[in-house]
Structures are given as C-alpha cells and as structure tokens.
C-alpha positions in Angstrom: -62.0 189.3 -130.7 -63.8 190.5 -133.9 -67.3 189.0 -134.5 -68.3 188.4 -138.1 -72.1 188.1 -137.8 -72.7 187.2 -141.4 -70.5 184.2 -141.3 -71.1 183.6 -137.8 -67.5 183.5 -136.7 -65.1 185.2 -134.3 -62.0 186.2 -135.9 -58.9 187.4 -133.9 -55.1 187.9 -134.3 -53.5 186.8 -131.0 -49.9 186.9 -129.6 -49.0 183.6 -127.9 -46.2 183.9 -125.3 -44.1 180.7 -125.6 -41.1 180.9 -123.1 -39.2 184.1 -124.2 -40.9 184.6 -127.6 -44.3 185.6 -128.6 -45.9 183.7 -131.6 -48.4 185.4 -134.0 -51.6 183.3 -134.7 -54.9 183.7 -136.5 -57.8 182.4 -134.3 -61.0 181.7 -136.1 -63.9 180.2 -133.9 -67.5 179.6 -135.4 -70.1 180.7 -132.9 -71.3 177.2 -132.4 -67.9 175.6 -132.2 -67.3 172.7 -129.8 -63.7 172.0 -130.8 -60.7 173.7 -132.4 -57.9 172.6 -134.7 -54.3 173.6 -134.5 -52.4 173.6 -137.7 -48.7 172.6 -137.7 -47.0 173.4 -140.9 -43.8 171.5 -141.5 -41.9 174.4 -143.0 -42.1 176.4 -140.0 -44.6 179.0 -140.9 -48.2 178.0 -140.7 -50.4 181.1 -140.9 -49.0 181.9 -144.4 -49.5 178.5 -146.0 -52.1 178.6 -148.8 -52.9 174.9 -148.4 -53.6 175.3 -144.7 -55.7 178.4 -145.2 -57.9 176.5 -147.5 -58.1 173.5 -145.4 -58.8 175.5 -142.2 -61.7 177.3 -144.3 -63.2 173.8 -145.3 -62.9 172.6 -141.7 -64.8 175.6 -140.3 -67.3 175.2 -143.0 -67.8 171.4 -143.0 -66.8 170.3 -139.4 -68.0 173.5 -137.6 -64.6 173.5 -135.8 -62.4 176.6 -134.7 -59.0 176.9 -136.3 -55.5 178.2 -135.1 -53.1 179.0 -138.0 -49.8 180.1 -136.1 -46.5 181.2 -137.2 -44.3 178.5 -135.4 -41.2 180.7 -135.9 -40.7 184.2 -134.9 -39.5 186.5 -137.9 -36.2 186.4 -136.6 -36.1 182.7 -136.4 -37.6 182.6 -139.8 -34.8 184.6 -141.3 -32.3 182.2 -140.0 -34.2 179.2 -141.0 -34.4 180.4 -144.7 -30.6 179.6 -144.7 -30.1 176.7 -142.3 -33.6 175.1 -142.1 -32.4 174.3 -138.5 -35.9 175.0 -137.0 -38.4 173.9 -139.5 -36.7 170.6 -139.9 -36.3 170.1 -136.0 -39.5 167.8 -134.9 -38.7 168.3 -131.1 -38.5 172.0 -131.5 -41.8 172.3 -133.3 -43.4 169.9 -130.9 -42.4 172.0 -128.0 -44.1 175.1 -129.8 -47.2 173.2 -130.4 -47.4 172.1 -126.7 -46.9 175.8 -125.7 -49.7 176.7 -127.9 -51.9 173.8 -126.6 -51.3 175.1 -123.2 -52.4 178.6 -124.1 -55.5 177.2 -125.8 -56.5 175.3 -122.6 -56.1 178.4 -120.4 -57.4 181.0 -122.9 -61.0 181.9 -121.6 -62.2 182.0 -125.3 -61.0 178.4 -126.1 -60.6 176.7 -122.7 -64.0 174.9 -123.3 -63.0 173.5 -126.9 -61.8 170.1 -127.6 -58.3 170.3 -129.2 -57.3 168.7 -132.5 -54.0 168.8 -134.4 -53.6 169.0 -138.1 -49.8 168.5 -139.3 -48.0 168.3 -142.6 -44.4 167.2 -143.5 -42.2 167.9 -140.4 -45.2 169.3 -138.7 -47.1 166.0 -138.9 -44.2 164.4 -137.0 -44.3 167.4 -134.5 -48.1 166.9 -134.0 -47.5 163.1 -133.2 -44.7 164.1 -130.8 -46.7 166.8 -129.0 -49.8 164.6 -128.7 -47.4 161.8 -127.1 -46.1 164.2 -124.6 -49.5 165.8 -123.9 -52.0 162.8 -124.4 -54.8 164.1 -122.3 -55.1 167.4 -124.1 -55.5 166.3 -127.6 -58.7 164.7 -128.9 -57.7 163.9 -132.7 -54.9 164.0 -134.9 -54.8 164.3 -138.9 -51.2 164.1 -140.5 -50.8 165.0 -144.3 -47.4 163.9 -145.8 -46.2 163.6 -142.2 -42.5 162.9 -141.6 -43.3 160.4 -138.8 -39.8 159.2 -138.2 -40.3 158.9 -134.4 -39.3 156.2 -132.1 -41.6 153.3 -131.5 -41.5 154.3 -127.7 -42.8 157.8 -128.5 -45.5 156.6 -131.0 -46.8 154.1 -128.4 -47.9 156.9 -126.0 -50.3 158.4 -128.6 -53.9 158.0 -127.5 -55.9 160.2 -129.7 -57.5 158.9 -132.8 -55.1 159.4 -135.6 -55.5 159.6 -139.3 -52.3 159.3 -141.6 -52.9 160.7 -145.1 -50.3 160.2 -147.8 -50.3 160.4 -151.7 -50.2 157.2 -153.6 -47.1 158.2 -155.5 -45.1 159.4 -152.5 -43.4 156.1 -151.7 -40.9 157.2 -149.2 -43.6 158.6 -147.0 -46.1 155.8 -147.4 -43.4 153.2 -146.0 -42.5 155.9 -143.1 -46.3 156.2 -142.4 -47.0 152.5 -142.6 -44.2 151.9 -140.0 -45.5 154.8 -137.7 -49.1 153.2 -138.0 -47.9 149.8 -136.7 -46.5 151.5 -133.4 -49.2 154.1 -132.8 -51.5 152.3 -129.8 -54.4 154.8 -130.1 -57.6 152.4 -130.6 -58.6 154.3 -133.6 -55.9 154.8 -136.2 -56.1 154.9 -140.0 -53.8 155.4 -142.9 -55.3 156.8 -146.2 -53.7 157.0 -149.6 -55.1 159.5 -152.1 -54.8 158.0 -155.6 -52.5 159.8 -158.0 -51.4 162.3 -155.5 -47.8 163.3 -154.8 -46.3 164.7 -151.6 -47.6 168.3 -152.1 -51.2 167.2 -153.3 -51.1 169.6 -156.0 -52.9 167.3 -158.6 -56.6 168.3 -159.3 -58.8 167.1 -156.6 -56.2 165.6 -154.4 -56.3 168.5 -151.7 -60.1 168.4 -151.8 -59.9 164.9 -150.7 -57.5 165.6 -147.8 -60.0 168.3 -146.6 -63.0 165.7 -147.0 -61.2 163.0 -145.0 -59.7 165.5 -142.3 -63.2 167.1 -142.1 -64.9 163.7 -141.4 -62.3 162.7 -139.0 -62.5 165.8 -136.8 -66.2 166.0 -137.0 -66.6 162.4 -135.6 -63.7 162.2 -133.0 -63.9 165.8 -131.6 -67.7 165.6 -131.1 -69.3 164.5 -127.8 -70.3 161.0 -127.5 -74.0 161.9 -127.9 -73.3 163.7 -131.2 -71.0 161.0 -132.4 -74.0 158.5 -131.8 -76.2 160.8 -134.0 -73.5 161.0 -136.6 -73.3 157.2 -137.0 -77.1 157.2 -137.6 -77.1 160.1 -139.9 -74.3 159.1 -142.1 -73.1 155.7 -143.8 -69.7 155.7 -142.5 -68.6 153.2 -145.0 -68.9 155.7 -147.7 -65.9 157.6 -146.4 -63.7 154.6 -146.3 -62.8 154.6 -142.5 -64.0 151.4 -141.8 -65.8 152.4 -138.3 
C-alpha cells in the first residue's frame, strides 16, 4: 500500500477475487479512518466515474472515511455490456459483486477493522440496497443517489442499515420509485431527500455538491461509534442539515 504522508492517506490499487474473476479497485484510506465506503456505479464501471471520484474525494476530506472505487465488471464483461447492457442493468448481478467485495473488505487485514458503508447510483443504488438486505450485519449505512430501487417489499424489509435516498426534484419517475421503496424499508433510520432543481444526473450547478454534503453528513454520523455520534450531536445542530434527527 502506498502511503501519502502529505495528505495522510494510504492508497492502493488492489485485485479482488470474486468467484472466477478478479475485479480491479482503487482503495484509499485516511490514516485515521474508522470506516470505509464502497461505491456501486450503476453503469457497471465505478472506478472511472468522474462523479464518483469527486464524491469519494469529498467523503475522505469531510467525513474522514476510506473509499473503494471498483470496476464491477471485468474488461471482457464491459466490452459485452457496451452492446447489451446485460450486466450493468442486472441488479442481482451487481449485488452479488458488491457482496463479494464486502466479504473481501471484512477479511482483508487493512480493512477488516473498518465499518462499511455503501454509496450507489442508478442501478448501483438498487444493487446496494439488495446487497445490504442479503448481508445486513456487514453494512453500517447506505446512501443511494438516483437509485433504481424497484425491489420487492420482501427484500427491502430486510434492510437494517440507516438508509438515505437522494433524488433530483425534476426526476419524477425516480421520485415515485424511491418514495415507494422508503415505505418498505424497515430500517429505524431512513430518509428521502430531494435536491431542488436537480435532474437524474445532478449536472446542474451545485447539485452534486449538495449530494456530497448530504452523503458526508450521513456517513459521518451513522458510521461513527456511539461515543463519536454523541459528540457529533452536541457539536453540530443537526436540524441545519435537514435530516430531522
């Protein structure tokens, strides 16, 4: 693992074995991190998503978490997917990959002591929810941006991790889908946030910054220890971040 002393982070490109394939991932862990966020990109490739790279950077800077940006498809699968979209649109397929990466994090000496969070977008948002439902004890918090959350109520009812769903105000189909999902998620802490004026891609000025702010606050709070959480409550007026704690 490469240590960047100036920025106080450890950076590493790792190969994660999942069944018969190996997935390439970028692992970046601040030296004082107590948690790590795994990104699930809905178009199959996560490591090369500019938006995810930006969000990961903000999370490391503001929430002090480690991040995993991973290619959920092999180069061969990606080449096929460019024509068919068979893999990147398959929530079950992506969820199995997330579970495999989660198991690797739990067993890797450099990450086994870190609490795990999921950040998913588009189909990756649905995959993150499905993976959390199937692996409830491993996931400490979930954030989904423009998540395609069309899962059955039986699946959603198994989610235990605090879950934040973020959608753009102008993305009406996904608003309805996420509102429906929220009613079936049984986690004690769950929230739907709509970003004013934002579309599905959050390309409007300031929209992605607001996603980063909300995600950072959510992970900073719910991936913290109980003692740290109590300190956060006293240090920050939570009504100012619109979560209604």
